[in-house]
N, C-alpha and C positions, 0 to 999 in steps of 0.2 A: 748614741747618746739617747738616754732615757728619760721622759718626763711622765708623771702619773698625776691623776686627778680622779675627782668623782663627781658622777652625775646626779642629777636631783632625786633620780630614782635609787640611787645609791650603788649603782654599778660602777665598778673601778675601771677607769680610761687608762691605757698604757700606750703611749705614743714612742716609738723608737726610728730614729733617723740616723744613716750613716754620712758622716760628713764628706767622705771622699767620693762615694757613689750616688748618694742621693737618694738611695732606695729607702722607703718609708714603710714602717710595719704599724699595725694597729690592734692591739688586744682589748677586749672587754671580758672582764672578769677571768683573766687569765688565757681566754680563747683568742686565737688570732683570728681576724676578720678578713674575708677575702677581698682582694683588690679589685675594683671595677675600672677604675683610670688611676691617673697620675695622682690626683688628690682626692679621690673618692673611693670608700670602702663600704662593703655591702654584707649585712648579716641576714642571713635568710632563715627564718623560723617557719614552722608548720602553716602558718595563717597570714604571715605577713614578710616583708622585707624592710629592713631597717637600713638607712643610708647615714653614713658619717662623712662629712666633708671637713679636710683639713685646710686650714687658712694659716699662712706664714711657714716659718721654718725655726729651727733650734736657736738661730742668732736673733731673729727679730721677734720671737714668741710664738707660741701655738695655741690655735684655738680649733676646737672641734665642735662642728655643728651637727647635732644628732636630732634628726627628725626637726622639731622646731625648738631644740634647746641649744645654747651656746655655752660650752664648757670650756673655760679658760684654762689652759694648763701651764702657760708661762706667759707673763707680761713683764716687759721690761720698765722699770721707772727710770726717771729722768737721769739719775746718776749712773745707772747701769749702761744706758746708751753712750755716755761719756767714757766709761771704762772699758767698753767693748771697742771704741773706735780710738781710744788712746795709742795704742802702739801704731796705727795707720799713719800718724804724723810723720813719722819716719820714712814713709813712702816719697813725701813731698822733697826732702832733702836728698834721699836717693837718686830721684829722678832730675832734681834741679841741679845738683852738685856731682853726682856719680855718674853721670853718663848711663850707657847701656848695662854695664856691669853693676854699677851701683844701683841703678833702678830694678833691675832683676833680683838682686839679693835683698834690697829693702822690701819689694812688693812680697817675696817668699816668707821671708822672716816676719814681716809685719802682719801677713794674714794668719800665720800660724799663732801669733801672738793675741790676735782679735778672738781666734776660735778657742784658744786657751783660756782668754778671759770670760768668755762666755760659758764655757764650762765650769769656770771657778765661780762665776756667779750663781749658777743653777745648783751647785753643790750643797751639802748640808753644813757647810762651814758657816761660823758667825760673821754675819754682815761686816764689823770691822775688819776682820781678819781677810775675809774675801777682797775688801776694797785695797788694803796692804797689799796683797798677794798680786792683784791686778796691775798696781803701779810697778811693782817689782818686775812682773812679766814684762810690761811696757818698756822699762827701762832696759832689761836683758836682752831682748829680742833686736832691739835698736843698736845695742852695744855690740851683739854678736855680728850684725851684717857689716856694721862698720869695722870690727876687727878682722873679717876676712876680707872686705874689699880694700882697707888701706895697704896691705902688704902686696896685694895684686897690684895696685896702681904704683906703688914704689918700684917694684920689678919691672914694670911695663916701662916708667919713666926712665928707669936706669939703662934701658936697652935701646932708647930712642937717640 
C-alpha cells in the first residue's frame, strides 16, 4: 500500500507499508531512504543527515516528520473512520452468537473488510463511489462469514 505527498521544499515523499508483514519503506524523490529503526529513516548527504520519522500507519493515517516539518500523507476524516470500522460490527455478533467458530470467522472476514475499506478510501475513486463500495464491502464480508458459519453449525447440530 502506497501513499505519496510533497514537502514544503518540493520533495516527493512516498511511503510504502506491507499490511501483512508491517514492513515499511520510505522514498524521497524516488530514492529509497535507509531505515534506522522501526519508524525512523535516515538520509545521509555529504554534509548532513536528515531524519524522517513515521507516525501512524496505513489504516490510521500517516504523518512524516522530516527535520522540523510535518508532512501529512493521509489523514482520516470522521466518515472515513466510520467506514473503516463498519465491517467490524460483525465481530460482535460472531463472538456473541457464533461461539468460537463464528468469532474466528467473523474476526478474519471483518478485518479483511476493514483493510479493503481503507484501501478503497485511499484510492483515486470519487468519494461517493468509495463510500458506496465501502458499505458493500462491509455487507459482503459479514454475509460471507455467516454463509460459511451457518452450514458448519447446521452440520454440527445434526450430529449431536
